[in-house]
mmJSON file of the N, C-alpha and C atoms, coordinates in Angstrom:
{"data_MODEL":{"atom_site":{
"group_PDB":["ATOM","ATOM","ATOM","ATOM","ATOM","ATOM","ATOM","ATOM","ATOM","ATOM","ATOM","ATOM","ATOM","ATOM","ATOM","ATOM","ATOM","ATOM","ATOM","ATOM","ATOM","ATOM","ATOM","ATOM","ATOM","ATOM","ATOM","ATOM","ATOM","ATOM","ATOM","ATOM","ATOM","ATOM","ATOM","ATOM","ATOM","ATOM","ATOM","ATOM","ATOM","ATOM","ATOM","ATOM","ATOM","ATOM","ATOM","ATOM","ATOM","ATOM","ATOM","ATOM","ATOM","ATOM","ATOM","ATOM","ATOM","ATOM","ATOM","ATOM","ATOM","ATOM","ATOM","ATOM","ATOM","ATOM","ATOM","ATOM","ATOM","ATOM","ATOM","ATOM","ATOM","ATOM","ATOM","ATOM","ATOM","ATOM","ATOM","ATOM","ATOM","ATOM","ATOM","ATOM","ATOM","ATOM","ATOM","ATOM","ATOM","ATOM","ATOM","ATOM","ATOM","ATOM","ATOM","ATOM","ATOM","ATOM","ATOM","ATOM","ATOM","ATOM","ATOM","ATOM","ATOM","ATOM","ATOM","ATOM","ATOM","ATOM","ATOM","ATOM","ATOM","ATOM","ATOM","ATOM","ATOM","ATOM","ATOM","ATOM","ATOM","ATOM","ATOM","ATOM","ATOM","ATOM","ATOM","ATOM","ATOM","ATOM","ATOM","ATOM","ATOM","ATOM","ATOM","ATOM","ATOM","ATOM","ATOM","ATOM","ATOM","ATOM","ATOM","ATOM","ATOM","ATOM","ATOM","ATOM","ATOM","ATOM","ATOM","ATOM","ATOM","ATOM","ATOM","ATOM","ATOM","ATOM","ATOM","ATOM","ATOM","ATOM","ATOM","ATOM","ATOM","ATOM","ATOM","ATOM","ATOM","ATOM","ATOM","ATOM","ATOM","ATOM","ATOM","ATOM","ATOM","ATOM","ATOM","ATOM","ATOM","ATOM","ATOM","ATOM","ATOM","ATOM","ATOM","ATOM","ATOM","ATOM","ATOM","ATOM","ATOM","ATOM","ATOM","ATOM","ATOM","ATOM","ATOM","ATOM","ATOM","ATOM","ATOM","ATOM","ATOM","ATOM","ATOM","ATOM","ATOM","ATOM","ATOM","ATOM","ATOM","ATOM","ATOM","ATOM","ATOM","ATOM","ATOM","ATOM","ATOM","ATOM"],
"id":[1,2,3,4,5,6,7,8,9,10,11,12,13,14,15,16,17,18,19,20,21,22,23,24,25,26,27,28,29,30,31,32,33,34,35,36,37,38,39,40,41,42,43,44,45,46,47,48,49,50,51,52,53,54,55,56,57,58,59,60,61,62,63,64,65,66,67,68,69,70,71,72,73,74,75,76,77,78,79,80,81,82,83,84,85,86,87,88,89,90,91,92,93,94,95,96,97,98,99,100,101,102,103,104,105,106,107,108,109,110,111,112,113,114,115,116,117,118,119,120,121,122,123,124,125,126,127,128,129,130,131,132,133,134,135,136,137,138,139,140,141,142,143,144,145,146,147,148,149,150,151,152,153,154,155,156,157,158,159,160,161,162,163,164,165,166,167,168,169,170,171,172,173,174,175,176,177,178,179,180,181,182,183,184,185,186,187,188,189,190,191,192,193,194,195,196,197,198,199,200,201,202,203,204,205,206,207,208,209,210,211,212,213,214,215,216,217,218,219,220,221,222],
"type_symbol":["N","C","C","N","C","C","N","C","C","N","C","C","N","C","C","N","C","C","N","C","C","N","C","C","N","C","C","N","C","C","N","C","C","N","C","C","N","C","C","N","C","C","N","C","C","N","C","C","N","C","C","N","C","C","N","C","C","N","C","C","N","C","C","N","C","C","N","C","C","N","C","C","N","C","C","N","C","C","N","C","C","N","C","C","N","C","C","N","C","C","N","C","C","N","C","C","N","C","C","N","C","C","N","C","C","N","C","C","N","C","C","N","C","C","N","C","C","N","C","C","N","C","C","N","C","C","N","C","C","N","C","C","N","C","C","N","C","C","N","C","C","N","C","C","N","C","C","N","C","C","N","C","C","N","C","C","N","C","C","N","C","C","N","C","C","N","C","C","N","C","C","N","C","C","N","C","C","N","C","C","N","C","C","N","C","C","N","C","C","N","C","C","N","C","C","N","C","C","N","C","C","N","C","C","N","C","C","N","C","C","N","C","C","N","C","C","N","C","C","N","C","C"],
"label_atom_id":["N","CA","C","N","CA","C","N","CA","C","N","CA","C","N","CA","C","N","CA","C","N","CA","C","N","CA","C","N","CA","C","N","CA","C","N","CA","C","N","CA","C","N","CA","C","N","CA","C","N","CA","C","N","CA","C","N","CA","C","N","CA","C","N","CA","C","N","CA","C","N","CA","C","N","CA","C","N","CA","C","N","CA","C","N","CA","C","N","CA","C","N","CA","C","N","CA","C","N","CA","C","N","CA","C","N","CA","C","N","CA","C","N","CA","C","N","CA","C","N","CA","C","N","CA","C","N","CA","C","N","CA","C","N","CA","C","N","CA","C","N","CA","C","N","CA","C","N","CA","C","N","CA","C","N","CA","C","N","CA","C","N","CA","C","N","CA","C","N","CA","C","N","CA","C","N","CA","C","N","CA","C","N","CA","C","N","CA","C","N","CA","C","N","CA","C","N","CA","C","N","CA","C","N","CA","C","N","CA","C","N","CA","C","N","CA","C","N","CA","C","N","CA","C","N","CA","C","N","CA","C","N","CA","C","N","CA","C","N","CA","C","N","CA","C","N","CA","C","N","CA","C","N","CA","C","N","CA","C"],
"label_alt_id":[null,null,null,null,null,null,null,null,null,null,null,null,null,null,null,null,null,null,null,null,null,null,null,null,null,null,null,null,null,null,null,null,null,null,null,null,null,null,null,null,null,null,null,null,null,null,null,null,null,null,null,null,null,null,null,null,null,null,null,null,null,null,null,null,null,null,null,null,null,null,null,null,null,null,null,null,null,null,null,null,null,null,null,null,null,null,null,null,null,null,null,null,null,null,null,null,null,null,null,null,null,null,null,null,null,null,null,null,null,null,null,null,null,null,null,null,null,null,null,null,null,null,null,null,null,null,null,null,null,null,null,null,null,null,null,null,null,null,null,null,null,null,null,null,null,null,null,null,null,null,null,null,null,null,null,null,null,null,null,null,null,null,null,null,null,null,null,null,null,null,null,null,null,null,null,null,null,null,null,null,null,null,null,null,null,null,null,null,null,null,null,null,null,null,null,null,null,null,null,null,null,null,null,null,null,null,null,null,null,null,null,null,null,null,null,null,null,null,null,null,null,null],
"label_comp_id":["MET","MET","MET","ALA","ALA","ALA","ALA","ALA","ALA","SER","SER","SER","LYS","LYS","LYS","ILE","ILE","ILE","PRO","PRO","PRO","SER","SER","SER","GLY","GLY","GLY","VAL","VAL","VAL","VAL","VAL","VAL","SER","SER","SER","ALA","ALA","ALA","PHE","PHE","PHE","ALA","ALA","ALA","LEU","LEU","LEU","ILE","ILE","ILE","PHE","PHE","PHE","ALA","ALA","ALA","ILE","ILE","ILE","ALA","ALA","ALA","PHE","PHE","PHE","PRO","PRO","PRO","ALA","ALA","ALA","ALA","ALA","ALA","VAL","VAL","VAL","HIS","HIS","HIS","GLY","GLY","GLY","GLN","GLN","GLN","PRO","PRO","PRO","LEU","LEU","LEU","ALA","ALA","ALA","PRO","PRO","PRO","ALA","ALA","ALA","PRO","PRO","PRO","ALA","ALA","ALA","PRO","PRO","PRO","THR","THR","THR","SER","SER","SER","ASP","ASP","ASP","GLY","GLY","GLY","THR","THR","THR","SER","SER","SER","ILE","ILE","ILE","ASP","ASP","ASP","GLN","GLN","GLN","GLY","GLY","GLY","ILE","ILE","ILE","ALA","ALA","ALA","TYR","TYR","TYR","LEU","LEU","LEU","LEU","LEU","LEU","MET","MET","MET","LEU","LEU","LEU","VAL","VAL","VAL","ALA","ALA","ALA","LEU","LEU","LEU","VAL","VAL","VAL","LEU","LEU","LEU","THR","THR","THR","TYR","TYR","TYR","VAL","VAL","VAL","MET","MET","MET","HIS","HIS","HIS","ASN","ASN","ASN","LEU","LEU","LEU","ASP","ASP","ASP","SER","SER","SER","PRO","PRO","PRO","PHE","PHE","PHE","THR","THR","THR","VAL","VAL","VAL","ILE","ILE","ILE","SER","SER","SER"],
"label_asym_id":["A","A","A","A","A","A","A","A","A","A","A","A","A","A","A","A","A","A","A","A","A","A","A","A","A","A","A","A","A","A","A","A","A","A","A","A","A","A","A","A","A","A","A","A","A","A","A","A","A","A","A","A","A","A","A","A","A","A","A","A","A","A","A","A","A","A","A","A","A","A","A","A","A","A","A","A","A","A","A","A","A","A","A","A","A","A","A","A","A","A","A","A","A","A","A","A","A","A","A","A","A","A","A","A","A","A","A","A","A","A","A","A","A","A","A","A","A","A","A","A","A","A","A","A","A","A","A","A","A","A","A","A","A","A","A","A","A","A","A","A","A","A","A","A","A","A","A","A","A","A","A","A","A","A","A","A","A","A","A","A","A","A","A","A","A","A","A","A","A","A","A","A","A","A","A","A","A","A","A","A","A","A","A","A","A","A","A","A","A","A","A","A","A","A","A","A","A","A","A","A","A","A","A","A","A","A","A","A","A","A","A","A","A","A","A","A","A","A","A","A","A","A"],
"label_entity_id":["1","1","1","1","1","1","1","1","1","1","1","1","1","1","1","1","1","1","1","1","1","1","1","1","1","1","1","1","1","1","1","1","1","1","1","1","1","1","1","1","1","1","1","1","1","1","1","1","1","1","1","1","1","1","1","1","1","1","1","1","1","1","1","1","1","1","1","1","1","1","1","1","1","1","1","1","1","1","1","1","1","1","1","1","1","1","1","1","1","1","1","1","1","1","1","1","1","1","1","1","1","1","1","1","1","1","1","1","1","1","1","1","1","1","1","1","1","1","1","1","1","1","1","1","1","1","1","1","1","1","1","1","1","1","1","1","1","1","1","1","1","1","1","1","1","1","1","1","1","1","1","1","1","1","1","1","1","1","1","1","1","1","1","1","1","1","1","1","1","1","1","1","1","1","1","1","1","1","1","1","1","1","1","1","1","1","1","1","1","1","1","1","1","1","1","1","1","1","1","1","1","1","1","1","1","1","1","1","1","1","1","1","1","1","1","1","1","1","1","1","1","1"],
"label_seq_id":[1,1,1,2,2,2,3,3,3,4,4,4,5,5,5,6,6,6,7,7,7,8,8,8,9,9,9,10,10,10,11,11,11,12,12,12,13,13,13,14,14,14,15,15,15,16,16,16,17,17,17,18,18,18,19,19,19,20,20,20,21,21,21,22,22,22,23,23,23,24,24,24,25,25,25,26,26,26,27,27,27,28,28,28,29,29,29,30,30,30,31,31,31,32,32,32,33,33,33,34,34,34,35,35,35,36,36,36,37,37,37,38,38,38,39,39,39,40,40,40,41,41,41,42,42,42,43,43,43,44,44,44,45,45,45,46,46,46,47,47,47,48,48,48,49,49,49,50,50,50,51,51,51,52,52,52,53,53,53,54,54,54,55,55,55,56,56,56,57,57,57,58,58,58,59,59,59,60,60,60,61,61,61,62,62,62,63,63,63,64,64,64,65,65,65,66,66,66,67,67,67,68,68,68,69,69,69,70,70,70,71,71,71,72,72,72,73,73,73,74,74,74],
"pdbx_PDB_ins_code":[null,null,null,null,null,null,null,null,null,null,null,null,null,null,null,null,null,null,null,null,null,null,null,null,null,null,null,null,null,null,null,null,null,null,null,null,null,null,null,null,null,null,null,null,null,null,null,null,null,null,null,null,null,null,null,null,null,null,null,null,null,null,null,null,null,null,null,null,null,null,null,null,null,null,null,null,null,null,null,null,null,null,null,null,null,null,null,null,null,null,null,null,null,null,null,null,null,null,null,null,null,null,null,null,null,null,null,null,null,null,null,null,null,null,null,null,null,null,null,null,null,null,null,null,null,null,null,null,null,null,null,null,null,null,null,null,null,null,null,null,null,null,null,null,null,null,null,null,null,null,null,null,null,null,null,null,null,null,null,null,null,null,null,null,null,null,null,null,null,null,null,null,null,null,null,null,null,null,null,null,null,null,null,null,null,null,null,null,null,null,null,null,null,null,null,null,null,null,null,null,null,null,null,null,null,null,null,null,null,null,null,null,null,null,null,null,null,null,null,null,null,null],
"Cartn_x":[0.55,0.099,0.89,0.922,1.349,1.141,1.828,1.371,0.874,0.069,-0.772,0.783,0.442,1.165,0.126,-0.578,-0.94,-0.328,0.437,0.903,-0.405,0.535,-1.087,-1.709,-0.429,-0.781,-1.919,-2.386,-3.331,-4.063,-4.222,-5.446,-5.824,-4.817,-5.654,-5.826,-5.857,-6.151,-7.759,-7.792,-9.304,-10.42,-9.917,-10.32,-10.815,-10.301,-10.51,-11.187,-11.056,-12.194,-13.569,-13.707,-15.199,-15.6,-14.729,-15.319,-16.048,-15.012,-16.026,-17.217,-17.524,-17.862,-19.769,-19.861,-20.97,-20.11,-20.46,-20.529,-21.553,-22.684,-23.536,-23.812,-22.181,-22.206,-21.256,-19.973,-19.196,-19.608,-20.463,-21.325,-22.695,-22.906,-24.209,-25.923,-25.781,-27.061,-27.109,-28.406,-28.798,-28.757,-27.851,-28.015,-28.717,-28.081,-29.514,-30.316,-31.636,-32.83,-32.274,-32.717,-32.244,-32.697,-32.131,-32.358,-33.622,-35.106,-36.253,-35.245,-35.906,-35.558,-35.972,-34.7,-34.726,-35.967,-36.221,-37.03,-38.511,-39.856,-40.191,-40.107,-40.566,-40.584,-40.46,-41.54,-41.424,-40.716,-40.207,-39.368,-38.71,-38.458,-38.178,-39.095,-40.43,-41.326,-41.363,-41.037,-40.903,-39.678,-38.548,-38.478,-38.104,-38.641,-39.197,-39.659,-40.546,-42.135,-41.472,-40.428,-39.598,-38.667,-38.321,-38.0,-38.135,-39.702,-40.686,-40.699,-41.283,-42.097,-40.495,-38.99,-38.06,-38.636,-38.793,-39.008,-39.811,-41.378,-42.41,-41.953,-41.021,-40.28,-39.814,-39.289,-38.1,-38.625,-39.231,-39.911,-41.192,-41.812,-42.703,-41.902,-41.208,-40.185,-39.391,-39.018,-38.521,-39.592,-41.727,-41.644,-42.218,-42.261,-42.792,-41.743,-40.295,-39.71,-39.354,-39.86,-40.323,-41.087,-42.521,-43.934,-43.615,-42.818,-42.056,-41.162,-40.653,-39.501,-38.836,-38.441,-36.432,-37.067,-36.236,-36.473,-35.592,-34.487,-33.051,-32.821,-32.433,-32.662,-31.668,-31.979,-30.833,-30.493],
"Cartn_y":[-1.502,-0.212,1.239,2.429,3.167,4.282,5.333,6.679,7.883,8.67,8.935,10.579,11.427,12.312,12.925,13.348,14.937,15.582,16.687,17.019,16.998,16.488,16.339,18.019,19.271,20.536,20.45,20.338,20.446,19.939,18.229,18.048,18.469,18.94,19.254,21.329,21.574,23.271,22.328,21.605,21.053,20.885,20.214,19.682,21.011,22.195,23.015,23.455,23.441,24.591,23.738,22.261,22.008,22.136,22.131,22.051,23.222,24.388,25.877,26.297,25.282,25.488,25.317,23.995,22.885,21.962,22.431,22.367,20.875,21.418,20.219,19.039,18.804,17.281,16.933,17.836,17.228,17.106,17.527,17.392,16.512,16.431,14.86,15.535,17.332,17.538,19.059,19.559,20.564,21.378,22.715,23.667,24.594,25.795,25.766,27.278,27.133,28.006,28.851,30.71,31.711,32.31,33.413,33.799,34.547,34.403,35.883,37.035,37.988,39.061,39.78,40.352,40.965,41.967,42.983,43.942,43.948,44.253,44.161,45.011,46.491,48.18,49.019,48.102,49.32,50.213,49.961,50.862,51.422,51.091,52.353,54.143,53.03,54.076,54.392,54.299,54.963,55.653,55.813,56.782,57.713,57.56,58.421,59.559,59.127,59.504,60.965,59.793,60.652,61.757,61.873,62.771,63.787,63.512,64.277,65.378,64.565,65.388,66.34,65.674,67.037,67.935,68.152,69.173,70.423,69.294,70.128,70.902,70.239,71.106,72.119,71.953,73.357,74.142,73.681,74.575,75.665,74.952,76.247,77.062,76.62,77.381,77.975,77.96,78.962,80.14,79.824,80.75,81.44,80.815,81.19,82.549,81.859,82.96,84.288,84.533,84.774,85.452,86.08,85.592,87.149,87.153,88.44,88.682,89.715,90.364,90.524,90.915,90.49,91.338,91.662,93.438,93.321,94.795,94.931,95.337,94.896,95.572,96.572,97.713,98.432,99.242],
"Cartn_z":[0.241,-0.16,0.64,-0.89,-1.315,0.393,1.075,1.297,0.371,0.49,0.735,0.265,-0.506,-1.426,-0.577,0.052,0.433,1.771,1.439,3.027,4.262,5.427,6.559,6.8,6.382,7.205,5.795,4.251,3.842,4.151,4.531,4.975,7.003,7.197,8.902,8.397,6.546,7.02,6.39,5.387,4.914,6.393,7.219,7.913,8.846,9.293,9.951,9.196,7.582,6.675,6.995,6.898,7.145,8.266,9.47,10.671,11.092,10.338,10.571,9.547,7.998,7.238,7.347,8.235,8.164,9.541,10.756,12.028,12.641,12.316,11.563,11.363,10.693,9.965,10.912,11.61,11.962,13.389,13.844,15.366,15.285,14.575,13.723,14.571,15.065,15.414,14.748,14.926,14.462,15.151,13.74,14.433,15.538,16.604,17.627,16.395,16.697,16.098,16.931,15.698,16.474,18.303,18.651,19.801,19.682,20.533,19.902,20.633,19.644,20.433,21.269,22.325,23.532,23.605,22.272,22.215,21.973,22.116,21.127,20.974,20.292,20.2,21.434,22.404,23.014,23.656,24.423,24.629,23.985,22.6,22.126,21.889,22.161,21.264,22.995,24.393,24.824,25.025,24.514,24.779,23.436,22.866,21.926,22.531,23.168,23.929,25.326,25.688,26.337,25.895,25.547,24.215,24.064,23.136,22.727,23.945,25.115,25.987,27.145,27.292,27.115,26.151,24.715,23.963,24.811,24.35,24.74,26.683,27.157,28.646,28.439,27.118,27.633,25.713,25.3,24.162,25.547,26.492,27.001,27.914,28.479,29.376,28.809,27.334,26.457,26.35,26.32,25.452,26.79,28.367,29.186,29.117,29.208,29.633,28.624,27.634,26.774,26.452,27.625,27.455,28.295,29.348,30.734,30.226,30.636,30.27,31.263,31.055,32.61,32.841,34.153,34.775,35.881,35.973,35.887,36.967,38.767,40.007,39.5,39.636,40.148,41.248],
"occupancy":[1.0,1.0,1.0,1.0,1.0,1.0,1.0,1.0,1.0,1.0,1.0,1.0,1.0,1.0,1.0,1.0,1.0,1.0,1.0,1.0,1.0,1.0,1.0,1.0,1.0,1.0,1.0,1.0,1.0,1.0,1.0,1.0,1.0,1.0,1.0,1.0,1.0,1.0,1.0,1.0,1.0,1.0,1.0,1.0,1.0,1.0,1.0,1.0,1.0,1.0,1.0,1.0,1.0,1.0,1.0,1.0,1.0,1.0,1.0,1.0,1.0,1.0,1.0,1.0,1.0,1.0,1.0,1.0,1.0,1.0,1.0,1.0,1.0,1.0,1.0,1.0,1.0,1.0,1.0,1.0,1.0,1.0,1.0,1.0,1.0,1.0,1.0,1.0,1.0,1.0,1.0,1.0,1.0,1.0,1.0,1.0,1.0,1.0,1.0,1.0,1.0,1.0,1.0,1.0,1.0,1.0,1.0,1.0,1.0,1.0,1.0,1.0,1.0,1.0,1.0,1.0,1.0,1.0,1.0,1.0,1.0,1.0,1.0,1.0,1.0,1.0,1.0,1.0,1.0,1.0,1.0,1.0,1.0,1.0,1.0,1.0,1.0,1.0,1.0,1.0,1.0,1.0,1.0,1.0,1.0,1.0,1.0,1.0,1.0,1.0,1.0,1.0,1.0,1.0,1.0,1.0,1.0,1.0,1.0,1.0,1.0,1.0,1.0,1.0,1.0,1.0,1.0,1.0,1.0,1.0,1.0,1.0,1.0,1.0,1.0,1.0,1.0,1.0,1.0,1.0,1.0,1.0,1.0,1.0,1.0,1.0,1.0,1.0,1.0,1.0,1.0,1.0,1.0,1.0,1.0,1.0,1.0,1.0,1.0,1.0,1.0,1.0,1.0,1.0,1.0,1.0,1.0,1.0,1.0,1.0,1.0,1.0,1.0,1.0,1.0,1.0,1.0,1.0,1.0,1.0,1.0,1.0],
"B_iso_or_equiv":[0.0,0.0,0.0,0.0,0.0,0.0,0.0,0.0,0.0,0.0,0.0,0.0,0.0,0.0,0.0,0.0,0.0,0.0,0.0,0.0,0.0,0.0,0.0,0.0,0.0,0.0,0.0,0.0,0.0,0.0,0.0,0.0,0.0,0.0,0.0,0.0,0.0,0.0,0.0,0.0,0.0,0.0,0.0,0.0,0.0,0.0,0.0,0.0,0.0,0.0,0.0,0.0,0.0,0.0,0.0,0.0,0.0,0.0,0.0,0.0,0.0,0.0,0.0,0.0,0.0,0.0,0.0,0.0,0.0,0.0,0.0,0.0,0.0,0.0,0.0,0.0,0.0,0.0,0.0,0.0,0.0,0.0,0.0,0.0,0.0,0.0,0.0,0.0,0.0,0.0,0.0,0.0,0.0,0.0,0.0,0.0,0.0,0.0,0.0,0.0,0.0,0.0,0.0,0.0,0.0,0.0,0.0,0.0,0.0,0.0,0.0,0.0,0.0,0.0,0.0,0.0,0.0,0.0,0.0,0.0,0.0,0.0,0.0,0.0,0.0,0.0,0.0,0.0,0.0,0.0,0.0,0.0,0.0,0.0,0.0,0.0,0.0,0.0,0.0,0.0,0.0,0.0,0.0,0.0,0.0,0.0,0.0,0.0,0.0,0.0,0.0,0.0,0.0,0.0,0.0,0.0,0.0,0.0,0.0,0.0,0.0,0.0,0.0,0.0,0.0,0.0,0.0,0.0,0.0,0.0,0.0,0.0,0.0,0.0,0.0,0.0,0.0,0.0,0.0,0.0,0.0,0.0,0.0,0.0,0.0,0.0,0.0,0.0,0.0,0.0,0.0,0.0,0.0,0.0,0.0,0.0,0.0,0.0,0.0,0.0,0.0,0.0,0.0,0.0,0.0,0.0,0.0,0.0,0.0,0.0,0.0,0.0,0.0,0.0,0.0,0.0,0.0,0.0,0.0,0.0,0.0,0.0],
"pdbx_formal_charge":[null,null,null,null,null,null,null,null,null,null,null,null,null,null,null,null,null,null,null,null,null,null,null,null,null,null,null,null,null,null,null,null,null,null,null,null,null,null,null,null,null,null,null,null,null,null,null,null,null,null,null,null,null,null,null,null,null,null,null,null,null,null,null,null,null,null,null,null,null,null,null,null,null,null,null,null,null,null,null,null,null,null,null,null,null,null,null,null,null,null,null,null,null,null,null,null,null,null,null,null,null,null,null,null,null,null,null,null,null,null,null,null,null,null,null,null,null,null,null,null,null,null,null,null,null,null,null,null,null,null,null,null,null,null,null,null,null,null,null,null,null,null,null,null,null,null,null,null,null,null,null,null,null,null,null,null,null,null,null,null,null,null,null,null,null,null,null,null,null,null,null,null,null,null,null,null,null,null,null,null,null,null,null,null,null,null,null,null,null,null,null,null,null,null,null,null,null,null,null,null,null,null,null,null,null,null,null,null,null,null,null,null,null,null,null,null,null,null,null,null,null,null],
"auth_seq_id":[1,1,1,2,2,2,3,3,3,4,4,4,5,5,5,6,6,6,7,7,7,8,8,8,9,9,9,10,10,10,11,11,11,12,12,12,13,13,13,14,14,14,15,15,15,16,16,16,17,17,17,18,18,18,19,19,19,20,20,20,21,21,21,22,22,22,23,23,23,24,24,24,25,25,25,26,26,26,27,27,27,28,28,28,29,29,29,30,30,30,31,31,31,32,32,32,33,33,33,34,34,34,35,35,35,36,36,36,37,37,37,38,38,38,39,39,39,40,40,40,41,41,41,42,42,42,43,43,43,44,44,44,45,45,45,46,46,46,47,47,47,48,48,48,49,49,49,50,50,50,51,51,51,52,52,52,53,53,53,54,54,54,55,55,55,56,56,56,57,57,57,58,58,58,59,59,59,60,60,60,61,61,61,62,62,62,63,63,63,64,64,64,65,65,65,66,66,66,67,67,67,68,68,68,69,69,69,70,70,70,71,71,71,72,72,72,73,73,73,74,74,74],
"auth_comp_id":["MET","MET","MET","ALA","ALA","ALA","ALA","ALA","ALA","SER","SER","SER","LYS","LYS","LYS","ILE","ILE","ILE","PRO","PRO","PRO","SER","SER","SER","GLY","GLY","GLY","VAL","VAL","VAL","VAL","VAL","VAL","SER","SER","SER","ALA","ALA","ALA","PHE","PHE","PHE","ALA","ALA","ALA","LEU","LEU","LEU","ILE","ILE","ILE","PHE","PHE","PHE","ALA","ALA","ALA","ILE","ILE","ILE","ALA","ALA","ALA","PHE","PHE","PHE","PRO","PRO","PRO","ALA","ALA","ALA","ALA","ALA","ALA","VAL","VAL","VAL","HIS","HIS","HIS","GLY","GLY","GLY","GLN","GLN","GLN","PRO","PRO","PRO","LEU","LEU","LEU","ALA","ALA","ALA","PRO","PRO","PRO","ALA","ALA","ALA","PRO","PRO","PRO","ALA","ALA","ALA","PRO","PRO","PRO","THR","THR","THR","SER","SER","SER","ASP","ASP","ASP","GLY","GLY","GLY","THR","THR","THR","SER","SER","SER","ILE","ILE","ILE","ASP","ASP","ASP","GLN","GLN","GLN","GLY","GLY","GLY","ILE","ILE","ILE","ALA","ALA","ALA","TYR","TYR","TYR","LEU","LEU","LEU","LEU","LEU","LEU","MET","MET","MET","LEU","LEU","LEU","VAL","VAL","VAL","ALA","ALA","ALA","LEU","LEU","LEU","VAL","VAL","VAL","LEU","LEU","LEU","THR","THR","THR","TYR","TYR","TYR","VAL","VAL","VAL","MET","MET","MET","HIS","HIS","HIS","ASN","ASN","ASN","LEU","LEU","LEU","ASP","ASP","ASP","SER","SER","SER","PRO","PRO","PRO","PHE","PHE","PHE","THR","THR","THR","VAL","VAL","VAL","ILE","ILE","ILE","SER","SER","SER"],
"auth_asym_id":["A","A","A","A","A","A","A","A","A","A","A","A","A","A","A","A","A","A","A","A","A","A","A","A","A","A","A","A","A","A","A","A","A","A","A","A","A","A","A","A","A","A","A","A","A","A","A","A","A","A","A","A","A","A","A","A","A","A","A","A","A","A","A","A","A","A","A","A","A","A","A","A","A","A","A","A","A","A","A","A","A","A","A","A","A","A","A","A","A","A","A","A","A","A","A","A","A","A","A","A","A","A","A","A","A","A","A","A","A","A","A","A","A","A","A","A","A","A","A","A","A","A","A","A","A","A","A","A","A","A","A","A","A","A","A","A","A","A","A","A","A","A","A","A","A","A","A","A","A","A","A","A","A","A","A","A","A","A","A","A","A","A","A","A","A","A","A","A","A","A","A","A","A","A","A","A","A","A","A","A","A","A","A","A","A","A","A","A","A","A","A","A","A","A","A","A","A","A","A","A","A","A","A","A","A","A","A","A","A","A","A","A","A","A","A","A","A","A","A","A","A","A"],
"auth_atom_id":["N","CA","C","N","CA","C","N","CA","C","N","CA","C","N","CA","C","N","CA","C","N","CA","C","N","CA","C","N","CA","C","N","CA","C","N","CA","C","N","CA","C","N","CA","C","N","CA","C","N","CA","C","N","CA","C","N","CA","C","N","CA","C","N","CA","C","N","CA","C","N","CA","C","N","CA","C","N","CA","C","N","CA","C","N","CA","C","N","CA","C","N","CA","C","N","CA","C","N","CA","C","N","CA","C","N","CA","C","N","CA","C","N","CA","C","N","CA","C","N","CA","C","N","CA","C","N","CA","C","N","CA","C","N","CA","C","N","CA","C","N","CA","C","N","CA","C","N","CA","C","N","CA","C","N","CA","C","N","CA","C","N","CA","C","N","CA","C","N","CA","C","N","CA","C","N","CA","C","N","CA","C","N","CA","C","N","CA","C","N","CA","C","N","CA","C","N","CA","C","N","CA","C","N","CA","C","N","CA","C","N","CA","C","N","CA","C","N","CA","C","N","CA","C","N","CA","C","N","CA","C","N","CA","C","N","CA","C","N","CA","C","N","CA","C","N","CA","C","N","CA","C","N","CA","C","N","CA","C"],
"pdbx_PDB_model_num":[1,1,1,1,1,1,1,1,1,1,1,1,1,1,1,1,1,1,1,1,1,1,1,1,1,1,1,1,1,1,1,1,1,1,1,1,1,1,1,1,1,1,1,1,1,1,1,1,1,1,1,1,1,1,1,1,1,1,1,1,1,1,1,1,1,1,1,1,1,1,1,1,1,1,1,1,1,1,1,1,1,1,1,1,1,1,1,1,1,1,1,1,1,1,1,1,1,1,1,1,1,1,1,1,1,1,1,1,1,1,1,1,1,1,1,1,1,1,1,1,1,1,1,1,1,1,1,1,1,1,1,1,1,1,1,1,1,1,1,1,1,1,1,1,1,1,1,1,1,1,1,1,1,1,1,1,1,1,1,1,1,1,1,1,1,1,1,1,1,1,1,1,1,1,1,1,1,1,1,1,1,1,1,1,1,1,1,1,1,1,1,1,1,1,1,1,1,1,1,1,1,1,1,1,1,1,1,1,1,1,1,1,1,1,1,1,1,1,1,1,1,1]
}}}
């Protein structure tokens, strides 16, 4: 029986690439499903609502200060 002419480094590289590309074939198990999303969008909506309330508060403060003139105490 003749010895293999393929260098062991090539075989090792092929095995590594195969293990990375096809993990289910190596382990014999199907891949796990993707995890469920951690946010359903309500936290994003709440953040936008807080930002809009802050903008309304600042605008209200500015508008009320423009209505009343500043008094200079001398």
